N, C-alpha and C positions, 0 to 999 in steps of 0.2 A: 311866284315864278322866279327862278334863279336868273340873275343877269349874266349873259354870255360875254366873255371877253374877246371872242373872235367874231362878233357880230359886225355887219356892215349896215350903216344907216343910209337910207335913200330918201330924198325929198323931191317931189315932182309938183310942178305948177301946170295946171291944165286950163288953157284959155278957151272958153266956149260960152254959149248962151243957153245952155240946158239947165234949168233950175233943179232937176232931179239927179244931177251928176256932181261929184265933188270937184272943187277947184284947187285944193291942196291935198297931196297924198304923201303920207309918210310910211315907210316900210323898213322893218328890221329883218335882215336875213343872216343866216349862218349855215355853212355847208351848202349854200346855193338854194336853200328853202326859206320861205317866209316864216318868221316866228311871231311877229306882231305887225299890226297895220292900223293906221288911223286915217280916215278920210274926213276932210273938213269941207262943208258946203257953204255956198254964198249966204244962205239964210242963218248961218251960225250953228247949224246942226253938226254934230260930231259922231261918226260911226266908228266902231272899234272891233277888232278881232285879234285873238291870240290862239294858242293851240287848244284851249278849252272853252273859249267864249266867242260868240259872234253877236254884235249888237247892230241893229239896223240892217243895211244892205251890204255891209262890208264882210268879206270872208277871206281867208288865206288862200293863196294859190296852191294848187295841188301838184303842180309840176315844178321841176328844178328851174330856177331862175337863170335863163340864158339870154344874153343881149343879142338882139338881132342886128345885122349890119345896116338895116334900113331904119332902125329906131335910134333916136337921140338918147344917150344915157342920161339918167337923172343925176343931179348933183349928189355926191355921196361923201361920207367921211367914215373913218374907222373908229370904233370904240376902243378905249384903252383901259 
């Protein structure tokens, strides 16, 4: 997979008590669409998805990434 120079990286921390849900979420987007995603679970499991692969329960979003006024944005940084 070719590395995009216009990609935005997002990191999310999810505080909850559900063992089947991830606690750390990493997402790479370009043009508003996810291109890669990693979900990390409390038990150490790591699920992954990109444009051609989906491992575990993780998959890429099908819709354009738009921030809701009600949701808190995840910490993000630009790739260079």
